[in-house]
N, CA and C of each residue as an Amber inpcrd file, in Angstrom:
protein
   672
 167.4880000  21.0650000 126.1200000 166.8180000  22.1850000 126.3950000
 167.7310000  23.5300000 126.1870000 166.9120000  24.5300000 125.6590000
 167.7070000  25.6700000 125.6870000 167.4540000  26.7400000 126.7400000
 168.1720000  26.8920000 127.5170000 167.9620000  28.0100000 128.7410000
 168.2260000  29.4900000 128.2330000 167.3270000  30.1870000 128.5780000
 167.4480000  31.3930000 128.2810000 168.6810000  32.2700000 129.0350000
 169.3590000  32.8990000 128.2940000 170.8290000  33.7560000 128.6840000
 170.4090000  35.0620000 129.1670000 170.5140000  34.9920000 130.5060000
 170.1530000  36.6210000 131.0110000 171.4450000  37.3170000 131.3310000
 171.7000000  38.5750000 130.5180000 172.8140000  39.3870000 130.9210000
 172.8460000  40.1370000 132.2300000 173.4360000  39.9400000 133.3270000
 173.3960000  40.4620000 134.5780000 173.4020000  41.9480000 134.7470000
 174.3000000  42.3090000 133.6820000 174.3520000  44.0170000 133.6160000
 173.0510000  44.5290000 133.3770000 172.3450000  43.9230000 132.5770000
 171.0560000  44.3790000 131.8560000 169.9570000  44.2830000 133.0240000
 170.1270000  43.0730000 133.8520000 168.9780000  42.9740000 134.9700000
 169.3120000  43.8130000 136.2000000 170.7570000  44.5800000 136.2800000
 170.9620000  45.2790000 137.3680000 170.6800000  46.7870000 137.0460000
 170.6900000  46.9950000 135.5130000 170.1610000  48.3010000 134.9130000
 168.7870000  48.3500000 135.2690000 167.9020000  47.4190000 134.9870000
 166.4100000  47.5470000 134.9550000 165.9790000  47.6850000 136.5150000
 166.6970000  47.1090000 137.6520000 166.5290000  47.1080000 138.8780000
 167.0220000  48.6390000 139.2620000 167.7200000  49.1960000 138.7240000
 168.0110000  50.6590000 138.9980000 167.0220000  51.7070000 138.3990000
 166.4020000  51.3340000 137.5550000 165.3780000  52.4180000 136.6870000
 164.5500000  53.1120000 137.9240000 164.2780000  54.2650000 137.8720000
 163.2120000  55.0210000 138.7690000 162.0070000  54.8630000 138.1480000
 161.1460000  54.5850000 139.1520000 159.5510000  54.8450000 138.7180000
 159.0460000  56.1640000 139.0210000 158.0180000  56.5320000 137.9950000
 157.5560000  57.8830000 138.2610000 156.0730000  57.7160000 139.0450000
 155.6220000  58.1960000 140.0190000 154.4670000  58.0300000 140.7860000
 153.1730000  58.3730000 139.9260000 153.5380000  59.3670000 138.9910000
 152.4830000  60.2710000 138.2840000 151.9840000  59.5490000 137.1070000
 153.1930000  59.1630000 136.1780000 152.7700000  58.7480000 134.9000000
 153.1710000  57.3260000 134.6950000 153.7790000  56.5900000 135.5580000
 154.2640000  55.3640000 135.8640000 155.2820000  54.9190000 134.7850000
 155.8800000  55.8700000 134.1720000 156.9880000  55.4240000 133.0860000
 158.2700000  55.5210000 134.1170000 159.2560000  54.7580000 133.5500000
 160.5840000  54.5700000 134.0250000 161.7520000  55.4940000 133.6060000
 162.4780000  55.9280000 134.4270000 163.6410000  56.9060000 133.9190000
 165.0770000  56.0920000 134.3910000 165.7570000  56.7050000 133.6480000
 167.4270000  56.1330000 133.9510000 167.8910000  56.6390000 135.3580000
 168.5600000  55.7690000 136.0430000 169.0120000  55.8020000 137.3430000
 169.8160000  57.3990000 137.2890000 169.6010000  58.0800000 138.3700000
 170.3540000  59.4600000 138.7510000 169.6900000  60.4570000 138.1390000
 168.6040000  60.5730000 137.3180000 168.0030000  61.4780000 136.8730000
 166.8990000  62.0590000 137.9420000 166.7820000  63.4410000 137.9600000
 165.7650000  64.1580000 139.0460000 164.3970000  64.0710000 138.7500000
 164.1050000  64.0800000 137.2670000 162.7850000  64.3360000 136.7620000
 162.3720000  63.3620000 135.9170000 160.9380000  62.8570000 135.9270000
 160.5680000  61.7730000 134.8610000 160.8590000  62.5220000 133.3970000
 161.2430000  61.6470000 132.8530000 161.5200000  61.7920000 131.2790000
 160.0110000  61.7220000 130.7040000 159.0990000  61.2640000 131.3380000
 157.7850000  61.0510000 130.6050000 156.9220000  62.4310000 130.8050000
 156.7100000  62.8270000 132.1170000 155.7160000  63.8220000 132.5420000
 156.5170000  65.0110000 132.8680000 157.7990000  64.8420000 133.2750000
 158.7310000  66.1070000 133.6530000 158.4970000  66.3370000 135.3700000
 157.9140000  65.5030000 135.9950000 157.6580000  65.7000000 137.3890000
 158.8980000  65.3170000 138.1620000 159.0520000  65.7050000 139.5480000
 160.1550000  65.0620000 140.3930000 160.0990000  63.5660000 140.5510000
 161.0840000  62.8810000 140.4790000 160.9160000  61.3770000 141.0780000
 161.1240000  61.2660000 142.2440000 161.5570000  62.2020000 143.3130000
 161.7380000  62.0030000 144.5630000 161.1060000  63.4480000 145.0260000
 160.3510000  63.3330000 146.0580000 159.8750000  64.3660000 146.7890000
 159.9840000  64.2970000 148.3540000 159.9780000  65.4070000 149.1470000
 160.1180000  65.3300000 150.4540000 158.6370000  65.0000000 150.9250000
 158.7620000  64.1490000 152.1130000 157.5210000  63.6270000 152.7430000
 156.9090000  64.8060000 153.2790000 155.5910000  64.9340000 153.3640000
 154.9110000  66.1150000 153.8250000 154.8730000  66.3300000 155.5080000
 154.9860000  64.9960000 156.0380000 155.0360000  65.0070000 157.4090000
 156.4650000  65.0530000 157.9580000 157.4370000  64.2920000 157.6000000
 158.7100000  64.3350000 158.1170000 159.8540000  64.8700000 157.2120000
 159.7090000  65.2550000 156.0460000 160.5110000  65.8400000 155.0800000
 161.5360000  65.0740000 154.5230000 161.3340000  63.7610000 155.0200000
 162.3940000  62.7050000 154.5520000 162.1590000  62.4150000 152.8010000
 163.1010000  62.2570000 152.0050000 162.9270000  61.9410000 150.7080000
 162.2010000  60.8640000 150.3560000 161.1580000  60.9040000 149.6980000
 160.4460000  59.9020000 149.3880000 160.2000000  59.5340000 147.9310000
 160.6970000  58.4990000 147.2080000 160.4830000  58.3460000 145.7700000
 159.1980000  58.2880000 145.3130000 158.3450000  59.1430000 144.3400000
 157.0320000  59.4730000 144.0780000 156.4610000  57.8980000 143.7530000
 157.1270000  57.0120000 143.3370000 156.5680000  55.6820000 143.0990000
 156.1520000  54.7560000 144.2970000 156.7610000  55.0450000 145.4670000
 156.5990000  54.3650000 146.8150000 155.0210000  54.9540000 147.3170000
 154.5480000  53.6480000 147.9040000 153.5140000  54.0010000 148.3500000
 153.2420000  54.7470000 149.6700000 154.5220000  54.6970000 150.5550000
 154.3410000  55.3450000 151.8990000 155.6930000  55.7990000 152.0980000
 155.7260000  56.6410000 152.8610000 157.2350000  57.1430000 153.5520000
 157.8720000  56.1820000 154.3070000 159.0430000  55.8000000 154.2230000
 159.7260000  54.4610000 155.0580000 159.9160000  54.7940000 156.4240000
 160.1390000  56.2860000 156.6720000 160.3660000  56.8290000 157.9740000
 159.3570000  57.1930000 158.8980000 158.1130000  57.5570000 158.3890000
 156.9670000  57.8860000 159.3560000 155.7190000  57.2880000 158.8720000
 155.6470000  56.7970000 157.7220000 154.6810000  55.9730000 157.2760000
 153.5820000  56.9020000 156.4440000 153.6400000  58.1610000 156.2450000
 152.7650000  58.9310000 155.5690000 152.4470000  57.9430000 154.3630000
 150.9750000  58.3780000 153.8870000 150.7240000  57.6350000 152.5030000
 151.1330000  58.3930000 151.6180000 152.3380000  58.5780000 151.2340000
 152.6160000  59.6430000 149.9680000 152.3740000  59.0950000 148.5300000
 151.9130000  57.4790000 148.6880000 151.5650000  57.0430000 147.3670000
 150.0580000  57.4160000 146.9020000 149.3870000  58.5000000 147.7910000
 148.2870000  59.0340000 147.5100000 148.1910000  60.3130000 146.6870000
 149.4980000  60.4670000 146.1960000 149.9700000  61.9000000 145.8150000
 149.1450000  61.8240000 144.1440000 148.9870000  61.0450000 143.5070000
 148.4840000  60.8660000 142.3440000 146.8830000  60.9440000 142.3260000
 146.3330000  60.4620000 143.4310000 144.9430000  60.5240000 143.5470000
 144.4270000  61.9620000 144.0970000 145.3680000  62.5100000 144.9520000
 145.2650000  63.9900000 145.4210000 145.3420000  64.7570000 144.2530000
 146.3420000  64.6840000 143.4970000 146.5920000  65.6450000 142.1490000
 145.3730000  65.5540000 141.2000000 144.7640000  64.2880000 141.1440000
 143.7860000  64.1750000 140.2710000 142.4240000  65.0190000 140.9750000
 142.2260000  64.6770000 142.1740000 141.1600000  65.4830000 142.9550000
 141.1240000  66.8320000 142.8350000 142.5060000  67.5990000 142.9610000
 142.5660000  68.7230000 142.7200000 142.5070000  69.2860000 141.3990000
 142.7180000  68.5300000 140.3300000 142.2150000  68.7670000 138.8570000
 141.1560000  68.9520000 138.7060000 140.1720000  68.0620000 139.4910000
 138.7440000  68.0230000 139.0830000 138.3230000  69.0410000 139.7900000
 138.6250000  69.4380000 141.0540000 138.0790000  70.5860000 142.0240000
 138.3530000  71.8690000 140.8610000 139.5200000  71.9670000 140.5570000
 139.7910000  73.3290000 139.8050000 138.7850000  73.4990000 138.4740000
 138.5770000  72.4020000 137.8830000 137.4700000  72.3030000 136.7130000
 136.3180000  72.7970000 137.3700000 135.7680000  72.0490000 138.2580000
 134.5240000  72.2020000 138.9510000 134.5040000  73.9470000 139.2560000
 135.5600000  74.3510000 139.8340000 135.6210000  75.6630000 140.1670000
 135.4600000  76.7940000 139.0780000 136.1020000  76.3370000 137.9730000
 135.7760000  77.2350000 136.7870000 134.7050000  76.9450000 136.0530000
 134.0830000  75.9920000 136.5170000 132.4610000  75.7350000 135.8360000
 131.5960000  76.3650000 136.8050000 132.0460000  77.0370000 137.9320000
 131.2570000  77.8290000 138.8920000 130.1620000  76.6080000 139.6740000
 130.8980000  75.2950000 139.7390000 130.1550000  74.3070000 140.6480000
 130.9850000  74.2560000 141.8360000 130.5670000  75.3630000 142.7760000
 131.4170000  75.4340000 143.8730000 131.2820000  74.5030000 144.9780000
 130.1120000  73.7290000 145.1790000 129.6630000  72.7800000 146.1280000
 130.7100000  71.4940000 145.7500000 130.7010000  71.4950000 144.5580000
 131.3970000  70.3050000 144.0130000 132.8400000  70.2750000 144.3550000
 133.3970000  71.3880000 144.0490000 134.7410000  71.8870000 144.1690000
 135.1330000  71.5680000 145.3740000 134.2260000  72.1580000 146.5370000
 134.5100000  72.0810000 147.9430000 134.6230000  70.4990000 148.4040000
 133.6660000  69.5550000 147.8160000 133.8180000  68.3990000 148.2470000
 134.8100000  67.6750000 147.8100000 135.2540000  67.9560000 146.4930000
 136.4730000  67.1710000 146.0250000 137.8380000  67.6700000 146.7650000
 137.7590000  68.9040000 147.2350000 139.0360000  69.4490000 148.0340000
 138.9310000  68.6660000 149.3610000 137.7720000  68.4310000 149.8870000
 137.4990000  67.8160000 151.2520000 138.3930000  66.4730000 151.1620000
 137.8100000  65.8360000 149.8940000 138.4510000  64.3690000 149.7840000
 140.0060000  64.4460000 149.7250000 140.1780000  65.4350000 148.9290000
 141.7510000  65.4900000 148.7350000 142.6950000  65.6500000 150.0300000
 141.9790000  66.5010000 150.7700000 142.7100000  66.8300000 152.1490000
 142.7750000  65.7500000 153.1480000 141.4180000  64.7320000 152.9030000
 141.5100000  63.7220000 153.8100000 142.6540000  62.6120000 153.2050000
 142.8460000  62.3550000 151.9730000 143.5630000  61.3660000 151.1670000
 145.1670000  61.8690000 151.6240000 145.2510000  63.1950000 151.7350000
 146.6950000  63.7180000 152.2050000 146.8030000  64.0590000 153.4920000
 145.9570000  63.3830000 154.3560000 145.8560000  63.4120000 155.9230000
 146.0190000  64.7350000 156.4580000 145.4770000  65.8370000 155.7840000
 145.4820000  67.1630000 156.3230000 147.0030000  67.7790000 156.4510000
 147.9500000  67.1630000 155.7600000 149.2730000  67.6550000 155.4420000
 149.3870000  69.3520000 155.2600000 150.1350000  70.1230000 156.0200000
 150.1570000  71.4580000 155.7290000 151.5540000  72.0600000 154.7830000
 152.4140000  71.0330000 154.7820000 153.6390000  71.6020000 153.8450000
 153.4710000  70.6790000 152.6150000 154.3650000  71.2190000 151.4980000
 154.6020000  70.4510000 150.4610000 153.8520000  71.1890000 149.2840000
 154.1330000  70.6880000 147.9820000 153.3180000  71.3510000 146.7860000
 151.9000000  71.0350000 146.8170000 151.5970000  69.5700000 147.1440000
 150.1010000  69.3520000 146.9960000 149.3860000  69.8890000 148.3190000
 149.8390000  69.9940000 149.4670000 149.2630000  70.7520000 150.7920000
 148.9260000  72.1420000 150.2800000 149.8830000  72.8120000 149.5520000
 149.7820000  74.2140000 149.1700000 148.6160000  74.3690000 147.9830000
 148.6000000  73.4380000 146.9600000 147.6770000  73.4540000 146.1660000
 146.1750000  73.2480000 146.7090000 146.1550000  72.3760000 147.6430000
 144.9730000  72.1290000 148.2570000 144.2030000  73.6080000 149.1570000
 145.5860000  74.0050000 149.8120000 144.9270000  75.2370000 150.5430000
 144.5960000  76.5010000 149.4440000 145.4240000  76.6910000 148.4240000
 145.0060000  77.5870000 147.5620000 143.6430000  77.3930000 146.9210000
 143.5040000  76.3380000 146.5130000 142.1610000  76.1400000 145.8520000
 141.1200000  76.2680000 146.7690000 141.4640000  75.7930000 148.0240000
 140.0020000  76.0620000 149.2050000 139.8440000  77.4920000 149.3510000
 140.9440000  78.2240000 149.6570000 140.9180000  79.7100000 149.5450000
 139.9700000  80.3460000 148.4090000 140.3280000  79.9530000 147.2720000
 139.5400000  80.5360000 146.2930000 138.0620000  80.1760000 146.0420000
 137.7340000  79.0130000 146.7780000 136.3330000  78.5270000 146.5380000
 135.6750000  79.0350000 147.6630000 136.3580000  79.2620000 148.7200000
 135.9910000  79.9220000 150.0660000 135.5590000  81.4890000 149.9100000
 136.6870000  81.9750000 149.0080000 136.1710000  83.3620000 148.9140000
 135.1220000  83.6230000 147.7390000 135.1660000  82.7540000 146.6720000
 133.8900000  82.7830000 145.6440000 132.4590000  82.5440000 146.4410000
 132.5410000  81.4270000 147.5130000 131.4690000  81.3650000 147.8790000
 130.6550000  82.1550000 149.1050000 131.7260000  82.8620000 149.4910000
 131.4470000  84.2930000 150.2070000 130.7130000  85.0470000 149.3680000
 131.3600000  85.5300000 148.4860000 130.7700000  86.6310000 147.5130000
 129.7090000  86.2500000 146.7230000 129.5120000  84.7810000 146.4620000
 128.3890000  84.5700000 146.0890000 126.8870000  84.3230000 147.3100000
 127.4450000  84.1630000 148.2620000 126.0670000  84.3290000 148.9420000
 125.9020000  85.7400000 149.5210000 126.8920000  86.7850000 149.4200000
 126.7700000  88.1700000 149.8690000 125.7990000  88.6900000 148.5630000
 126.1890000  88.3640000 147.3080000 125.3960000  88.8700000 146.1250000
 123.9680000  88.3540000 146.2330000 123.8760000  86.9850000 146.5520000
 122.2700000  86.4430000 146.6510000 121.5480000  86.9810000 147.5570000
 122.2100000  87.4590000 148.7120000 121.4940000  88.3550000 149.8310000
 121.0590000  89.6970000 149.4300000 122.0140000  90.5200000 148.7970000
 121.7220000  91.5720000 148.1650000 120.4570000  91.4940000 147.2620000
 120.5960000  90.2620000 146.4880000 119.6430000  90.1000000 145.4860000
 118.4100000  90.1740000 145.9080000 118.0590000  89.2150000 146.8340000
 116.9230000  88.8870000 147.7680000 116.3920000  90.1790000 148.2420000
 117.1440000  90.9770000 148.8310000 116.7580000  92.3520000 149.4600000
 116.1420000  93.2900000 148.4700000 117.1030000  93.5250000 147.2700000
 116.5660000  94.3510000 145.9160000 115.4380000  93.8570000 145.5380000
 115.0300000  92.5820000 145.4500000 113.8710000  92.1080000 144.7210000
 112.6720000  92.4520000 145.8710000 112.8870000  92.1640000 146.8730000
 111.5340000  92.2890000 147.8970000 111.3670000  93.6480000 147.9930000
 112.2240000  94.6070000 147.8410000 112.0690000  96.0460000 148.1730000
 111.5420000  96.5930000 146.5710000 111.5040000  95.9490000 145.6410000
 111.1680000  96.6180000 144.3810000 112.2310000  97.1440000 143.7290000
 113.6060000  97.1250000 143.8780000 114.5400000  97.7200000 143.2650000
 115.0920000  96.9220000 142.1610000 114.0400000  97.0290000 141.1160000
 114.5190000  96.0090000 140.0560000 115.7120000  96.4120000 138.9990000
 116.2490000  97.5680000 139.2430000 117.5260000  98.1120000 138.3580000
 118.6720000  97.6240000 139.1430000 118.7360000  97.6850000 140.4010000
 119.6450000  97.0960000 141.4310000 119.7140000  95.5560000 141.4450000
 118.6480000  95.0140000 141.2850000 118.3140000  93.5480000 141.2100000
 118.8700000  93.0540000 139.8770000 118.6280000  93.8570000 138.7120000
 119.2560000  93.4740000 137.5260000 120.5430000  93.3020000 137.5670000
 121.3040000  94.4420000 137.9600000 122.8500000  94.4880000 138.1280000
 123.2110000  93.5440000 139.1300000 122.6610000  93.1030000 139.9170000
 123.1980000  91.9940000 140.8450000 123.1090000  90.7770000 140.3760000
 121.7920000  90.5800000 139.5460000 121.7900000  89.2490000 138.7880000
 122.9610000  88.9550000 137.5830000 123.4550000  90.2420000 137.1140000
 124.6050000  90.1630000 136.1150000 125.7700000  89.5230000 136.8110000
 125.9840000  90.0810000 138.1060000 127.2850000  89.7820000 138.9830000
 127.0110000  88.1590000 139.3280000 126.1000000  87.8420000 139.9250000
 125.8920000  86.8080000 140.4800000 125.7780000  85.4470000 139.5450000
 125.6120000  85.7910000 138.2500000 125.3900000  84.5820000 137.1870000
 126.5500000  83.9790000 136.9990000 127.6920000  84.5790000 137.3600000
 128.9130000  83.7860000 136.9770000 129.3940000  82.8670000 138.0480000
 128.6360000  82.6320000 139.1540000 128.9020000  81.7510000 140.0500000
 127.8570000  80.5050000 139.8460000 126.9080000  80.5190000 138.5640000
 126.2330000  79.5860000 138.5240000 126.3840000  78.8160000 137.1680000
 125.9610000  77.8170000 136.7820000 126.1390000  77.1540000 135.5720000
 125.0980000  77.7140000 134.5910000 125.2070000  78.0340000 133.0370000
 124.1420000  78.4920000 132.5950000 123.0260000  78.0000000 132.5670000
 121.8340000  78.8280000 132.7130000 120.6150000  78.5290000 132.7790000
 120.2500000  77.7840000 134.1320000 120.8780000  78.1760000 135.1690000
 120.5040000  77.6080000 136.6200000 119.4430000  77.9690000 137.1190000
 118.4730000  76.8020000 137.6810000 117.1140000  76.8010000 138.0810000
 117.0840000  77.6620000 139.1710000 118.1510000  77.9280000 140.3170000
 118.2250000  79.0410000 141.3200000 117.8450000  80.2370000 140.9870000
 118.1320000  80.6990000 139.8940000 118.1490000  81.9300000 139.4470000
 116.9630000  82.4490000 138.5890000 116.1920000  81.1940000 138.0830000
 115.1590000  81.3660000 137.0240000 113.9650000  82.6510000 137.4280000
 113.3420000  81.9710000 138.5700000 112.3370000  82.6290000 139.0540000
 112.5480000  84.1860000 139.4270000 113.8310000  84.3560000 139.8450000
 114.0530000  85.7810000 140.2450000 114.3100000  86.5740000 138.8710000
 115.0350000  85.9540000 137.9850000 115.3080000  86.6000000 136.7550000
 113.8590000  86.8890000 135.9210000 112.9080000  85.9540000 135.9240000
 111.6020000  86.2090000 135.5820000 111.0140000  87.3350000 136.0320000
 111.0770000  87.4980000 137.4120000 110.3390000  88.3130000 138.0780000
 110.9580000  89.8330000 137.7920000 112.1450000  90.0460000 137.6670000
 112.8320000  91.1820000 137.3720000 112.5140000  91.6260000 135.7160000
 112.6920000  90.9540000 135.0770000 112.4990000  91.0700000 133.7960000
 111.0990000  91.5170000 133.3780000 110.1030000  90.9210000 134.0970000
 108.7560000  91.1840000 133.9670000 108.4700000  92.5140000 134.4350000
 109.0990000  92.9380000 135.7800000 108.8340000  94.0550000 136.3730000
 109.3420000  95.2520000 135.5110000 110.6150000  94.8620000 134.8550000
 111.3730000  95.9520000 134.0090000 110.5390000  96.3170000 132.4650000
 109.9720000  95.3630000 132.2530000 108.9930000  95.4370000 130.9630000
 107.9750000  96.4750000 131.2850000 107.1880000  96.0660000 132.3710000
 105.9450000  96.8210000 132.9320000 106.3270000  98.2460000 133.3080000
 107.8150000  98.5020000 133.7250000 108.3830000  99.6890000 134.1670000
 108.3230000 100.4660000 132.8330000 108.9400000  99.8130000 131.7740000
 109.2670000 100.5870000 130.4230000 107.7390000 100.7930000 129.6120000
 106.8870000 100.2950000 130.0510000 105.4710000 100.6530000 129.4050000
 104.9850000 101.6300000 130.2520000 105.1350000 101.9170000 131.4090000
 104.4140000 102.8650000 132.4800000 105.1600000 104.2100000 132.1060000
 106.6550000 104.1910000 131.8850000 107.3560000 105.3410000 131.8290000
 106.9710000 105.7500000 130.1380000 106.6710000 105.1670000 129.3650000
 106.2350000 105.6070000 127.9150000 104.9900000 106.3770000 128.1500000
 104.2790000 105.7570000 128.8900000 102.8180000 106.4690000 129.1310000
 103.0130000 107.9970000 129.7370000 104.0470000 107.7500000 130.8210000
 104.2710000 109.2320000 131.4960000 105.0400000 110.1490000 130.6630000
 105.7040000 109.7150000 129.7200000 106.3150000 110.5750000 128.9020000
 105.1990000 111.3140000 127.9720000 104.5700000 110.3260000 127.4690000
 103.4490000 110.6520000 126.6300000 102.4260000 111.7080000 126.7930000
 102.0210000 111.6970000 128.3500000 101.4230000 112.8990000 128.7120000
 101.8700000 114.0460000 129.1990000 103.1110000 113.9260000 129.3960000
 103.7890000 115.0620000 129.6710000 103.4620000 116.3550000 129.9680000
 103.6430000 117.3650000 129.2190000 103.2420000 118.7450000 129.5730000
 101.4920000 119.0140000 129.4710000 101.1040000 118.1180000 128.4700000
  99.4870000 118.2130000 128.4360000  98.6750000 117.8530000 129.6640000
  99.2860000 117.1480000 130.4150000  98.5680000 116.8170000 131.8430000
  99.5280000 116.5710000 132.9640000  99.9090000 117.5660000 133.4470000
 101.1860000 117.2300000 134.5650000 100.6450000 116.5130000 135.6630000
  99.1540000 116.4500000 136.1930000  98.7700000 115.6320000 137.1660000
  98.7820000 114.3390000 136.7430000  98.5070000 114.0230000 135.5650000
  98.3430000 112.5100000 135.1450000  99.8350000 112.0460000 135.3730000
 100.8110000 112.8320000 134.4230000 102.1280000 112.4120000 134.5530000
 102.6420000 112.1360000 135.8370000 102.4070000 112.8900000 136.9520000
 102.6820000 112.4550000 138.2170000 102.1410000 111.2590000 138.8090000
 100.8620000 110.9460000 138.4790000 100.3540000 109.7600000 138.8910000
 100.8480000 108.6520000 138.1330000 101.3740000 108.8230000 136.8240000
 102.3360000 107.7590000 136.2300000 103.4870000 107.3520000 136.7710000
 104.0620000 108.5370000 137.1910000 105.1760000 108.2190000 137.7200000
 105.2990000 107.3690000 138.9780000 103.9970000 107.7670000 139.9210000
 103.7450000 106.9730000 141.2080000 103.5250000 105.7300000 140.9270000
 103.0750000 105.4630000 139.8460000 102.4720000 104.0670000 139.3360000
 103.8720000 103.1700000 139.0660000 104.7450000 104.0620000 138.2320000
 105.9720000 103.3150000 138.1940000 106.8800000 103.0090000 139.3430000
 106.8420000 103.9650000 140.2650000 107.6350000 103.6690000 141.4440000
 106.9770000 102.6810000 142.1200000 105.7350000 102.0910000 141.9480000
 104.8920000 101.1690000 142.7950000 105.5780000  99.7150000 142.2190000
 105.8610000  99.6430000 140.9510000 106.4600000  98.5650000 140.1780000
 107.8070000  98.6330000 140.6950000 108.7220000  99.7980000 140.1080000
 110.1030000  99.6340000 140.3880000 110.5230000 100.8730000 141.1700000
 111.0170000 100.7210000 142.3330000 111.1330000 101.7180000 143.4590000
 112.6450000 102.4790000 142.9780000 113.3580000 102.0020000 142.3830000
 114.5770000 102.6720000 141.9930000 114.5690000 103.0900000 140.4570000
 113.6330000 103.4960000 139.8910000 113.4920000 103.7400000 138.7870000
 113.7820000 105.4490000 138.6250000 115.1180000 105.8040000 138.3560000
 115.6280000 107.2580000 138.3580000 114.7070000 108.2730000 137.5040000
 114.2480000 107.8230000 136.2380000 113.4940000 108.9060000 135.6210000
 112.3160000 109.1700000 136.2910000 111.5160000 108.1450000 137.1700000
 110.2680000 108.3940000 137.7500000 110.8230000 109.3390000 138.8700000
 111.7070000 109.0560000 139.7130000 112.0130000 109.6730000 140.6220000
 112.5550000 111.1120000 140.4340000 113.2500000 111.4300000 139.6230000
 113.4970000 112.7160000 138.9220000 112.3450000 113.2810000 138.3990000
 111.5700000 112.8210000 137.8140000 110.2330000 113.2650000 137.2350000
 109.5520000 113.8560000 138.4350000 109.3100000 113.0820000 139.5270000
 108.3300000 113.6540000 140.6980000 109.0170000 114.7220000 141.4100000
 110.5720000 115.0610000 141.4310000 111.2220000 115.8020000 142.1820000
 110.9920000 117.0480000 141.4640000 110.7570000 117.1370000 140.1580000
 110.5600000 118.2120000 139.3410000 109.1910000 118.8150000 139.5010000
 108.0530000 117.8020000 139.4920000 106.7310000 118.0930000 139.8730000
 106.1020000 117.4390000 140.9110000 106.3650000 117.7840000 142.1980000
 105.9650000 117.2770000 143.2580000 104.5520000 117.1160000 143.4080000
 103.6600000 116.0350000 143.8180000 102.2460000 116.1560000 143.9970000
 101.9550000 116.8910000 145.0190000 100.6130000 117.5530000 144.8270000
  99.9240000 118.4970000 145.6170000  99.5770000 117.7390000 147.0420000
């Protein structure tokens, strides 16, 4: 029988290699950063600040589940992608999962990443809600030009072709087309029939209450 010969020095070297908790590659003893992905091989525990190898599942001093860092890192990456795609509800849900997996830690790189992303999502959500409220008010009051401007601003918070904005967009666009036709009729009547022009401008404002041309036209020739 031939028995394999194991070099004890090789075995000791393998045992000293440092594993990376992010990319799972091994690096030589003593290096501080993974030679595969470049991340730190040892990071402070978010709870007790003890050094924890990233390949370990938990902190040996306090039991914090530091091994969840890869999951949390992936959830943050997905949340950032959802945020950039204007999927704010999904981004918020992913960050909630990340926070739970990281036990609501408040210190460390990942905790700061979660906090920063949450602030961005919250700020965007507040701006979105404010714009939607203003859009509803402008539409209900017949302020179609203001509604059009608000639509342009709020659309960045929705995926392209979002169903939530379709009916409002159609209403505004239909109203503005009607406004353009009525304005053309008012211009045509002009000096030949001032009273008819006044009535035409009044008709414009019934459709579009913030039509500047109609408002200025009535100001020049107020009805008797």
